[in-house]
Residue, then its C-alpha position, 0 to 999 in steps of 0.5 A: m542687105k542681100t547679095t543681089f538687088r532682086k533678093s533684097m526686093i524679095w526680102l523687103h516685100t516679105y517683111c513689109g507684109v509680115f510687119a503690117g499683115w494683120l493690120l492691112f488685113a483688117i483695113f482692107l476687109t473693113g474697107t471692102l465692106s465699106y463699099y456697101n456701107q449704106e446697103i449694110t446700114h439699110w439691111m441692119t435696120g430692116k427699113r424699106l426704100s423710099t418710093h416717094s418722089q424727090e419733090a414730095l421728100l423735099a416738100n415734106g422736109l421743108k414742112t417739118l423744119e418750118s413747124k419744128v425750127p422756123n427761126a433756125t439760121s440754116w436748114q439741110i435736107q438729106l434725101p434718101d436714095d436707092r442704096g438706102q441712104q437715110y432721110r435726115l433733116s438738120y438745122r442750126d438754131n442759136g448756134e446749136r446743131g440739131r437733127i431730125y430723122i424721118d421715115s422715108v416711107q411713112l414720111q413721119e418723124r422717127e428715132e435715130f437708128a441705134t445701130e452704127g450699121g455700115n458706117f462702123f466699117r468705114t470709120f474703122h477702115y480710116t481710123l481703126s476706131l482710134r481717131q483720137w489716139g493716132g489711128r489715122y497715122l497707123t493706117g497711113i503707115a500701113a498704106m506706105l508699107m502696102l505701096v512698098g509691097v506693091f512695087t517690090g512685089i512687081y519686081t519679085h513676080r516679074r514673070f507675070f504671064k508665067d505666074f498668072f497661068t501657073i497653078r499647082r493643085g496637087e499640094p495645098k501649100k504650092f496652090i496657096v503660093d500660086l494663088h498669091a501670085i495670081i491675085g497679086v497680078i490681078t490686083i496690082p492696079f487696085c492696090f496701088v490706087i487704094s494705097f496711094s489715094a489713102l495717103a492723098i486723102y490725109i496728105n495734110m496730116y502726114q505732111p503738115f510742114t507746109i501748112a505750118e510755114y504758110f498758113d495759120s491752120y488747116r482751116s486757113l488753107d482750106r479757105e484759101v484753096s476751096t471755092r464756095h458760093a458767094p453768100i447773100k447777106a440777110q435783109n432781116v425781113d421775114a418772107q411772106d411766101p414759103i420757099s417754092i420747091e416747084e420753081v426750084l426743081t424746075t430750075v435744077k432740071q433745066q440745068w441738069g436734066n429731068d432725071v437728075a438725082l439730088s442728094s441734099l438741099a441746104i438753106t441759109n436764112p430760110s425765113d428771110v426774103n434773101a434766103q439762099l438755097t444750095v442744091s447738091k447733085a448725087k455723086t454718081d457720075i463724077l470721080s470727085n468726092k465733091a458734089q456738083t451744086l447750084a445756088l438759087t433764091r427762094n423763088g428758084e432764080l439761079l445765082p452765080s455759079i461756083e468758081p473752079e477749085r485749084t488743080a491740086r485741090m481737084v486732084r486730091r478730091v478725085f483720089y478721094g472719090l476713087h478711094e470711096a467709089h461714090f461714082a460706081t454703078p451696081i456692077l462696078r461696085a460689085a467689081f470693086f468689092i471682088l477686087g477688095m476681097s481679093a486684095t484681102l485674100l492676097i494679104a492673108t495668103g502672104m502671111v500663110i506662105w511666110v509661116d509655111k516656109r519657115t515651119k518647114k525648115q526649122p520651126k521656132r516658137i515665133h513661127r508657131f506664134v505667128e501661125k496661131m495669130n494668123y488664125g486668130m486675127f483673120y478668122g477672128l475678124t470675120l467671126a466678129v463681123a458675123l456677130y456684129f451683124l447678128s447683134s442687130k438681127l437677133a431682134v427677131f428673137n427679142l434678143n436685141l444687142v444693137h446697143h452693144e454691137l461694138t462691144v460684141f465686135f471687139s470682144t469676139w475678135l479679142a476672144s478669138v485671138l486669145f483662143a488661138l494662142a491657147v489652143n493647138a493651131e489645127r484645132v484653132k483653125f477648124s474651130l474658128l472655121l466652124l464658128n464662122t460657118g455657124g455665125f454666117g449661117v444663122l444670119l442667112l437663116i434669119e434672112l430666109i425667114r424674112l424672105f418667107e414672110v415677104v414672099i409667102m405671107d405678103s408682109a409689108q416689108q420690102f425685099d429690095v436690091p440692097n437686101l438681095t446684095i447682102n444676102c447673096w454675099l452671105a450665101l457665098t460666105v457660108f459656102y466658103f467657110s463650110y467648104s473650108s471646114k469640111k476640106l480641113k476635116k477631110t485632110k486631118s482624117e487622111s493625115k491621121g490614117v497615114e500616121e496609123l499606117v506608118q505605125c503599123 
């Protein structure tokens, strides 16, 4: 323990960051990208947004299910939205689950998208792609260390206003220290909410002792604290008339308004006279991750509403909703994205500061190792993201690697780390910056070609808001990496000139 409490807090803040820095960087970067997981999937598949009404989409879904699986025990229709969510039908028939994917523009059956799209980043964020091997426990440990880092950071940088308005541009190392402090002040609430909500989401996994004491399993607890619409018993009598979508939507609009956006329609015992329909509202105006629902009969008559859940369950759902930001408008989502990227940069600058302070005093082998690993882990991950995107976009040149996109991602990241360990640190940094510039630059070039087709050649493709959002981000990313590589090259040439002058 250090001589004073503040020094102890500084030490704890430093080594919580060092111990989990690389892991936290990966979690925060992929989590930030997950704010646009649907837009990324839509962009990678190159599909257009639906222009059909909800009524037409529901009617088409029912028609398809009736023709494909008329005797199924349950149907579900997931509706597309303006963020690029897929139009998907699912069913349960003789105990087996099945899915049917529909083109939201042509309203015809299509094959399942081969790409993982933005869902890969969401899965990696929560499980590190190690769901069966303790990945969620690793992310939980990282979240705890991040919380400790937030609280100790508050005490370390207790002069908020002075730190916030202090920035020294003369020396790059001092500038990084000031940048770390400024970003830390700005992102304190964001980092706290994200880290705490991450623990709240999997609290039953991290604290299983209560469940083991009072319940048989987690499912028993879930049944106890969750509320659902009371099921209607099937009469085993086939209905003569089809489900009336018009009457169902009329009832829904009476309850939620004419402009209501729906996310899905689930039907239990669809061929029975006692079929039960559950309509889910899009989670665009609530903090909870649980959608508002209405239960109706096949003729659109409203069934008893669902009972409110227990407070503890509702609190957990709100934290889940805060973590994933389903409620965010486009501007608010962009703000969350900027805060997420800022928090990612906060972690990276913290690792850089730790290395710089120690290499300045007495550089050791461990310090050089951490410096090289920083470049490999940070720039390698961003390069892996670029090539992950390219794996689907190269289909433009008949080089479709979409079936190998995860292999491309992890191989690129691993190769970057190995390259960083094998080569001089400055050369590694410059090379990886250059590769990142090239990777994201090629992506931007492909999108400019596509834009040319849409605008100039009047292509049937659609250049929509999700695509525009991703392309703006690509342009900014290319600018950042190209600017950083040019600045590094200029710094190296100036250093070389000074050394030659000293030798003379």
